[in-house]
C-alpha positions, -999 to 999 in steps of 0.1 A, spaced: 517 -659 777 487 -671 797 488 -639 818 522 -648 832 557 -633 829 586 -658 826 610 -653 855 590 -624 868 609 -621 901 642 -621 883 630 -593 860 617 -572 889 648 -577 909 670 -567 880 648 -536 875 654 -526 911 692 -533 909 697 -514 876 676 -484 887 699 -480 917 731 -486 896 720 -460 871 711 -435 898 674 -435 890 662 -441 926 648 -468 947 618 -489 937 596 -514 955 597 -550 945 560 -556 950 552 -526 928 574 -539 900 558 -573 902 523 -558 902 532 -537 871 545 -568 853 514 -587 861 492 -559 849 511 -559 815 509 -597 813 471 -596 818 467 -589 781 480 -624 773 454 -643 794 438 -655 762 470 -676 755 486 -651 731 523 -641 734 536 -606 736 569 -588 744 565 -568 776 587 -539 785 589 -521 818 612 -491 821 622 -469 850 623 -432 842 632 -403 865 604 -377 862 605 -339 867 601 -343 905 632 -365 906 613 -396 916 615 -429 896 584 -439 875 576 -472 860 565 -471 824 552 -502 807 545 -512 771 534 -542 752 542 -551 716 533 -580 693 554 -611 696 565 -613 660 584 -641 644 620 -651 643 635 -679 622 643 -710 643 679 -709 631 699 -677 630 727 -662 610 751 -636 625 778 -612 615 806 -596 634 798 -560 645 819 -533 627 824 -516 660 843 -530 690 824 -533 723 834 -504 746 842 -528 775 833 -527 811 821 -496 829 806 -491 864 771 -494 848 777 -518 819 758 -547 836 726 -526 836 701 -528 808 697 -491 798 684 -471 769 720 -461 760 723 -485 731 741 -468 703 768 -495 699 741 -522 698 720 -503 673 749 -499 649 756 -536 653 720 -545 646 720 -523 615 750 -542 602 732 -575 609 701 -564 590 721 -550 561 737 -585 557 703 -603 561 714 -617 595 696 -619 628 722 -607 652 757 -592 654 786 -604 677 805 -578 697 841 -583 705 861 -559 727 893 -541 718 914 -571 729 895 -594 706 874 -612 732 837 -619 728 815 -599 750 779 -604 738 757 -599 708 735 -569 699 703 -584 713 714 -617 730 740 -634 751 762 -661 735 771 -696 745 798 -716 727 799 -754 726 836 -760 720 853 -790 702 867 -802 735 831 -806 748 831 -776 771 802 -751 772 813 -715 777 799 -680 779 819 -647 782 823 -634 817 804 -601 825 838 -586 835 842 -581 797 814 -555 799 782 -574 789 747 -567 802 736 -591 830 709 -609 811 681 -630 827 683 -660 803 720 -662 808 716 -662 845 690 -689 844 712 -711 823 742 -706 846 719 -718 874 703 -747 856 732 -761 834 761 -774 854 783 -777 823 781 -740 815 812 -719 826 822 -683 822 855 -680 803 871 -657 778 864 -665 742 884 -653 712 873 -649 676 892 -682 669 872 -700 697 840 -688 682 849 -698 646 860 -733 658 828 -739 678 807 -770 673 777 -749 682 770 -711 688 739 -704 706 722 -670 712 700 -667 743 677 -640 757 645 -638 777 623 -631 747 635 -657 722 649 -683 744 678 -702 727 685 -699 690 712 -718 672 735 -696 651 746 -717 622 765 -691 601 788 -663 611 800 -638 585 790 -662 558 809 -692 572 793 -722 588 794 -729 625 799 -766 632 779 -786 607 756 -756 601 725 -770 618 711 -769 654 730 -793 676 722 -811 709 732 -782 731 710 -756 714 681 -780 718 690 -787 755 693 -750 764 661 -742 746 643 -768 768 660 -754 799 647 -719 792 612 -732 783 609 -748 818 586 -732 843 600 -707 868 
């Protein structure tokens, strides 16, 4: 919005890191930042849009940046979620990278849409929460703690999650079971596009008192802050 990309340096740095992790080649940080700025120029009129910058390896073996822009679209301020019918595959050498290999996430999203929900939670084979199909998850527990699954469970290294770990001292990485999620006072979905969204219903059952709580509002403000 306003010709700017939220957390542009973090996005560019992740692009470089993931390209190397996935064997796509080495990129230049300044070039990535320039491409992001070029995409964001379309929002100088104050509009909002979703920017996408991909790395592709072309026929000559060199990495290429491919950008796209799509309309912002609307999401409800409060979300509902379901549990994915498939288990998360768990950690791999490249699981922290954001890639186009998203079959597990697409199946989870299809399940969410079929149920009229906004996202789907992914648990691993041991029953621990990993992430959601399009967001990361934060649990405000009855004991007052604020928790998010560790990336060692296989989740993608998301920008919004990293920002909140830097900005919110109460947030800790710990394993979370299905029982922990069901008992949560608040369940909050976060990503770089939507910010923070309170999930007030999971699999048809209420989370907490079934309305946005203080933590969802506090985390939303933290993500709305300038870089």
